[in-house]
C-alpha positions in Angstrom: 104.6 96.4 81.6 107.5 98.3 80.3 108.1 100.0 83.6 108.1 96.8 85.5 110.4 95.1 83.0 112.8 98.1 83.2 112.9 97.7 87.0 113.6 94.0 86.7 116.5 94.7 84.2 118.3 96.7 86.9 118.3 93.7 89.3 121.1 91.2 89.5 118.6 88.5 90.6 118.9 84.7 90.1 116.0 82.4 89.6 114.8 80.6 92.7 114.6 77.1 91.1 113.8 74.2 93.3 114.9 71.8 90.6 118.4 73.1 90.7 118.6 72.5 94.5 117.0 69.0 94.1 114.0 70.0 96.1 110.4 69.0 95.2 108.2 71.8 93.9 105.7 73.3 96.4 102.0 73.5 95.8 101.2 76.5 93.6 104.4 76.2 91.6 103.4 75.7 88.0 105.9 73.9 85.9 109.4 75.0 86.9 110.0 77.5 89.7 111.3 80.6 87.8 110.7 83.3 90.4 113.4 85.9 90.8 114.6 87.8 93.9 113.9 91.5 94.3 115.5 94.4 96.2 112.7 95.0 98.7 114.4 98.2 99.9 113.9 99.9 96.5 110.7 101.5 95.2 108.2 100.3 94.2 109.0 97.0 96.0 109.4 98.7 99.3 105.6 99.1 99.5 105.4 95.4 99.9 106.1 93.6 103.1 105.1 90.8 105.5 101.9 90.7 107.6 103.3 88.9 110.6 101.2 87.0 113.2 102.5 87.0 116.8 101.5 83.3 117.2 103.5 82.3 114.1 103.0 82.5 110.3 102.9 85.3 107.8 101.4 86.5 104.6 102.3 89.2 102.1 100.7 92.6 102.2 100.9 95.9 100.2 100.8 99.4 101.4 98.0 101.1 99.3 97.9 104.2 101.5 100.3 105.5 104.1 98.3 103.7 106.8 96.5 100.9 105.0 97.7 97.5 103.9 95.9 95.2 101.4 96.2 91.5 102.0 94.1 88.3 102.0 91.4 87.7 104.7 92.2 84.1 105.3 95.6 85.2 106.7 94.0 86.9 109.6 91.8 84.2 111.1 92.4 81.8 113.9 91.7 78.1 113.5 89.2 76.8 112.6 88.8 80.1 110.7 85.6 81.3 112.4 87.1 84.4 114.1 89.7 87.0 113.5 93.0 87.1 115.3 93.2 90.0 117.8 94.7 93.1 116.1 97.3 93.2 118.8 98.8 90.1 117.3 99.2 91.5 113.8 102.1 93.6 112.5 103.2 94.9 109.0 106.8 95.3 108.1 107.4 97.1 104.8 110.5 96.4 102.7 111.3 93.3 104.7 114.5 91.4 104.0 116.4 88.9 106.2 115.1 90.4 109.5 115.6 94.0 108.4 112.8 96.3 107.2 112.1 99.9 106.2 109.1 100.6 108.3 106.9 98.8 110.9 103.2 99.3 111.8 100.9 97.8 114.3 97.4 96.9 113.1 94.6 98.9 114.7 91.6 97.7 112.7 90.7 95.0 110.2 88.4 96.0 107.3 87.1 92.9 105.6 83.9 91.0 104.7 82.2 89.2 107.6 83.5 85.7 108.1 80.0 84.4 107.4 80.5 85.5 103.8 82.3 82.4 102.4 82.5 83.3 98.7 86.0 83.2 97.1 85.7 86.9 96.2 85.5 87.7 100.0 89.1 86.8 100.5 90.4 90.3 100.9 91.2 92.5 103.8 92.5 96.1 104.4 94.6 96.5 107.6 94.3 100.0 109.1 97.6 100.7 110.9 98.1 102.7 114.1 100.0 105.4 112.2 101.4 106.3 108.7 104.5 104.7 107.3 107.2 106.7 105.4 107.0 104.5 102.4 105.4 105.4 99.0 102.2 103.3 98.7 101.0 101.8 95.4 97.8 102.9 93.7 95.0 100.5 93.0 93.4 100.0 89.6 90.9 97.6 88.0 92.6 94.7 86.2 92.9 94.5 82.5 92.8 90.9 81.3 94.5 92.0 78.0 97.7 93.2 79.8 100.5 91.1 81.3 100.9 91.1 85.1 103.4 90.1 87.7 103.1 88.8 91.3 105.6 89.7 94.1 105.5 88.2 97.5 107.2 86.3 100.4 106.8 82.5 100.2 107.2 79.4 102.4 110.5 78.5 100.9 111.8 82.1 100.6 110.3 83.7 103.8 112.9 86.4 104.1 113.3 87.5 100.5 110.8 89.1 98.2 110.4 87.2 95.0 108.6 87.9 91.7 106.8 85.7 89.2 106.5 87.2 85.7 104.2 86.9 82.7 101.0 86.2 84.7 98.3 86.1 82.1 94.9 86.9 83.7 91.5 85.4 82.8 88.1 86.0 84.3 86.2 82.8 85.2 82.7 82.5 83.9 80.2 84.0 86.2 82.8 85.4 88.6 83.7 89.0 87.6 85.4 89.7 90.9 87.9 86.8 90.5 90.8 86.2 88.1 92.8 83.0 87.3 96.5 83.2 86.6 99.4 80.8 85.8 102.1 82.4 87.9 104.1 80.7 90.7 102.6 81.3 94.1 102.7 79.2 97.2 102.1 79.4 101.0 103.0 82.8 102.3 102.4 84.5 99.0 98.7 84.8 100.0 97.8 88.5 100.1 100.5 89.4 97.6 99.7 92.1 95.1 99.1 91.3 91.4 100.7 94.2 89.5 100.2 95.7 86.1 101.7 98.8 84.5 99.9 102.1 85.1 100.5 105.6 83.7 103.2 106.3 86.4 104.4 102.8 87.3 103.1 99.6 88.8 99.5 99.5 90.1 97.8 96.9 92.3 95.0 95.1 90.3 94.3 92.2 92.7 95.3 90.2 95.7 96.5 86.6 95.7 94.1 84.2 97.3 95.0 80.6 96.6 95.2 77.8 94.1 92.3 76.0 92.4 91.8 73.1 89.9 90.0 74.3 86.8 87.3 72.4 84.9 89.9 71.0 82.5 91.8 69.5 85.4 94.7 71.9 85.4 95.9 74.0 88.3 95.6 77.7 88.3 96.2 80.5 90.8 93.3 82.5 92.1 93.2 86.2 92.9 90.5 88.6 94.0 90.1 91.6 91.7 90.7 95.1 93.2 87.1 95.9 92.2 85.9 93.6 94.9 87.7 95.5 97.7 85.3 97.8 99.4 86.2 101.2 100.6 89.3 101.5 98.4 89.5 104.0 95.5 90.0 102.0 92.4 91.0 103.8 89.2 89.5 102.7 85.9 
């Protein structure tokens, strides 16, 4: 986590607090909204971007190879969720900020579990782009519940700015080894965002944001799919 904290120390970012602006907190914001804004043009954040849908809406995605983007499966379906959107309607923009971006790729193929598979651990997808992007991708590693994590993504109330939530402690739910619970701020649009921990050479992707659940004790918690559940992707130990 030292690497990520050093990167954050270089940013002159202000908290995105809804309370300061007198706005109600969105679903998925736990306690106060203490997310900070990031410079999406700087590595490693430039590997993150928006998965845009031609018919409206977006999610967050992460470049994990020069031509592959990790995101959440539910971002790619057409209502009522029983079919995928045509790939011609899906685009990825890396390093997006206020209409500008570093690189753009069209989606050529969706790699994901069949939509008939409804388990929460099936909420992942890898988008194969029609070419490579000139942006350093992030490596993928199995999550370590003993290490702190951060989540960075584009959200409903900050759709044009990449924001980060820190100190996301991870916990594995009983009987669900491919899922993790967390207590970081995530809301609509953040789906598909990477969960990051420190690796030997910098941040690594250990999971993908899926949604928000109510735990057995009645409290809210964020839900992510572990990188180990993503098929066809090399995951380091």
